[in-house]
N, C-alpha and C positions, 0 to 999 in steps of 0.2 A: 792769519789762519788760526782757527780755534784748535786747541789741543786737549785731549782727554786728561792728560797728566799736567798738573799746574806747577808742581814743585818736585825736584829730584835732589836727594841728598846722599852723601856718603859719610858714615860715622865709623871712626877707627879707634882701636885700643890706644890708651895713653901709654906713657913710658913704663908704667908699672903693670900695664895690661889688666887692670882691675876695673877701669871705667872706659866708657866710650866718649870720645870728644869729636867735635865737628871737624870733618876733613875737607869737604868741598860741597858746593851746591849750585843748582840752577833755580832761580826764583822769579824770572821774568821781571815784572814791575813791582813785586811784593817786597819792597825795600824794608819796611818795618818788621815784617815777619822774618826776613833774612837776618836783621840785626838781633832780634830776640833769639834766634836759633843758634847763632854763632857763639853765644855765651853759655850754651847748655852743656851739661855732661850727664851721662846716664850710667848708673851702676848696673851690675849684673841683675837682670830681672826687673829693671826699672824703666818706665816709659816704653814706647813702642820699640826702639832699637834694642834696649836691654832685655825686653821680653822675648824678642826673636832670638837673641843670643842664648837666653836661658832655655827656651823650648827647642832650640836647634832646628827650627823649621820656618818657612815663610808664614807670615801672619797678615790677616786683613782685619782692620778695625773700621767698621762702617759708621760708628758714632763716637764722637769724642766726649760728649757730655757724660759725666759720672763714669768715666773709664780711667784706665791707667795712663792715658795720654797726658803729657805734662804741659803742653803748650795750647791748651784748649781755648783760652781767652784770645790769644794772639791769632790762632787759626780762625776762630769764629769772626774776628774783626775783618778778615780778608776773604771770607767765604769758603774756607777750606773745611771739608766735612768728613773726609775719609782718608785712611792711611794704609799703605802696604809696606811691609818690611821684609827684606830678603837677606838672610845672613849668608855670608860667604865663608865656608870652613875649608881648612886643609886638615883632614882627619878630625881630631878632637878640638883643634885650636881655631878660634875665630880670627879671621883676617879683617873683616869689615862687615858693616850692615848697610845695604842700599835701601833707602826709603823713598817711596812715591807718595805724594799727597794730591788728592783730587777734589774737585768741587762738584757737589751733587745737585744737578738741576736738570730740567727736562731738555736742555739744549746740548747736553754732552752724552753721547751714546757710545758705548764700548764696554768691554769687560776685561777684568783681570781675575783669573781663577787659580786656586791651589788644588791640585789633584793629588791624591795619595791612596795607597793600599792599606792604610792603618785601620780603616773602619770596615774593610771587607776582607776578602781572602788575599793571599799574596799574588793572585793571578789577575786581579782587576783593580781599577782606579775609580774613585768617586770624588766629587767636589766636596772638600771639607771646609772651604772658605772661598769667598768671592765677592767682588764688587762689580755691579752691572749697570751703574748709572740709571738711566731711564728704561733699560731693557727688562722690564719686570716679567713678561711672559717668557722671554728667553732664559731668564734666571730660573724660573720654575721648571722648565724643561731640562735645563742643565743639571739641576740638583737631583733629578729623579733617575739619572741614567748611570750605568756602569760601563767602563770601557776596558777591554782586554789589551794585552801587549799587541802592538802593530795595528790597533784600531783607533781611528780618530787622531786628532792632533796630539793629545796628551799620551795616548798609547804608542804612537810612533816615536815620540821623544823618549819615552820610557824604554822601549825595546832597543833603540839605537844607542841610548846613552849620550845623545847629541842633540843640540837644538834643531828643530824642524820648522821651516817656514813654508806656509801655503798661501800663495797669492790667489785672488779670485776664489776665496774659500767656499763661497756659496755654490760654486759649480764643481767642487772637488769631490770625487767619488769616495775618497778616503776619509772625508769629514762627515761623521754620521749625523750631525746637526745641520747639514747644508741647507735644507729647506727652511728651517727655523732661522738660520743665519741670514738667508736672503730676505725673509720678512722683516728682520731686525735691522737690515741695512749693513750688516757686517761684511767687509770685503777682504780682509786679510787677517791671518793669525800666525802666531809663532809660539811654539812650545819649548820650554827650557828646563832641563833637569837642574835642580838648584840645591840638592842636599848630598853631602858625603856620608850620610848616616847609614849604618848597617841595619838598623832596626826597622826602617820604613823608607819608601821611595816618595819623593815629592817632585811634582812637575808644575811649573808655572805656565799658564797660557795667557797670552795677551791677544785680545781680539779687537780689531780696529774697524770702526765705522768710517765711511768715506768722508762724512762731513766733519768728523772730529778725530783725525788720525792720531795714533800714538806718537809718531815721529815722521819727519819728512823722508827719512831713509832708515832702513834697518838692514844690517849685514851680519852674516855668520862667518866667522873666520876660524880656520883650523890649521894646525901645523901640517906642512907637506910630509911626504913619506920619509924624507931624509931628516926631518926635524930641524931644518935650517931656515925656513921661511914660513910666515903665515900667508895663506891664500884665502880668497873670498869663495866660500863654498856656495852660498846662496845670498841673494839680495832682493830687497823690495824698495821701490822708489815711488813716492806719490806722483812725481813728475818725471817720467823717464827722459833722460837727456844724455849729453856726452859725459857728464860727470858720473852718472849712474853706470855707464858703460866702462868708464875708467876703472871702477872697482873690480870688474871682471878680470883685469890683467895686472892689477897692482899687487905687489908682494910686500911684506913687512918683515924687517929684521929684528931679532930679539934685542930689546933695549933701546931701539930707535923709534922716536915718536911716541904718541900716546898709546897706541895699540901694542907697540913693542915693549913699552913699560909694563903693561898689564901682563904680557907673556913672561917678562923677566921676574916680576915680583909676586904675581898671583893676586894683586890688589885691584879692585875696580877703580876706574878713573873717570872723573868729569873734567872736560877741557873746554876752553873757549878760545876765540881768536885773539884774546889778550895774552895768552900764555906762550912763552918762548918755545916750549917743546911740543906745540900743537903740530899734528901731522901735516906736512905740506900738501898732501893730496886732499885734505879736508878743508883747505884754507877758505873756500867760499861759503862754508857753512858756519853758523854762529856758535854751535856748541855740540858736545857729544858726551854720551854716557857709554862706557864700555864695561861689561860684566863678564868675568871669567867663569867658565864651567870647569870645575876641578873634581877629579875622581881619584881617590887613593893617592892624593898628593901630587898628581900630575895634571897639567893643563890639557883639556880635551878640546876646548873651543873658547872663543870670545864672541859675545853678541854686542854689537854696537848700535846704539840709537842715536841718530843724528837729527838735531832739532833746527 
């Protein structure tokens, strides 16, 4: 299966909390790039992870050449051309930076967008950054619109302060670009609030085309009303089956398994079936990325991408 995202990484503060060091990553068959990455460190405002830390917001870097990206030669050698960095903060303090690296060619359709109210009024969002692969017309349409709270995928996530998943998005009345999404072949979207900043709001939207999905499965997990278990609020599965239905009834205890560890620590996690603490309910899947959504120091949700 072709995937839109080629590499996923987590960069974490070192013991002195002055630099970011390699935490974990998913590289597929890109062994040499993985080896080069594991030796890297990034100071505050250095490289893609350090720049996202300094700016306190998600970043999209569409070209590595003559940029602040530090691994340009290694990335070019394996066909990686675009990077997205998502900092995870608890208040003023950085917990980690999640990095996605993509390959820009005509066979990989999809979009990753950063929406914010920093360039408009406090009442509407615009695209301030984005990567659209081969979807050039859809990119032009997206960059020209404003969305209010409760409007569109980004506006819904902004209003609710929670991740929002829309399956069959080209048919959704709430998605204002539905017709354009259908023409572009986009079938699913998820919007995620990603900033704990008081100065501006930032929403990431991931739009997946059927031929090149973001992941095999995506789930949104939230604490129950008693704050004792995580429950699956919404889910998407490229291939609906019994495992997909299992997530509807599965609960997660704080500190138990990969998702429980994210809830306990507030740290994003990458797992694979080689890890001892891999969630038993995910055992038939090869790997997972789990990103926490934190507001004012409290966990509101976890988004899991299963590959």
